[in-house]
C-alpha positions, 0 to 999 in steps of 0.5 A, a space after each residue: 891195406 893191400 896184400 900182394 903175395 905169392 906161394 911157391 913150393 919146393 919139395 916139402 917146403 912152401 913159402 907164403 910171402 908178399 908186400 903190405 901196402 897202403 891205399 896209396 901204394 906205400 909199403 908198411 914197415 913193421 906190420 904184424 902178419 899172422 898165418 893160421 892153418 887148421 883148427 875147428 872143422 879140420 883134422 889138422 892141429 891148429 898152427 899159428 905163425 907170426 912175423 913182422 914186415 921189413 923196411 920194404 913192407 915184405 914178409 915171408 913164412 916158410 911152412 912145411 904144411 900145404 893147404 889153406 892158410 888164413 893171413 891177417 895183418 895189423 899195423 897202427 892206424 889201419 884196420 886188421 885185414 
């Protein structure tokens, strides 16, 4: 899987989004995308958000916490990335 994503900030709202593609460049519909922040070793309470890609392989999270987010992706026939 290949991840293409962008992050933009407006006021106190951030967007994490992108397109999930396979090695041939085709988009992956219905991939499960998780965004995680905080937890062990940090002062912040852990946050986990989950969504699925649309028909064009796109996903987006609107978040109010800025910082380092860990993204993972799962789709049938692919290893989790």
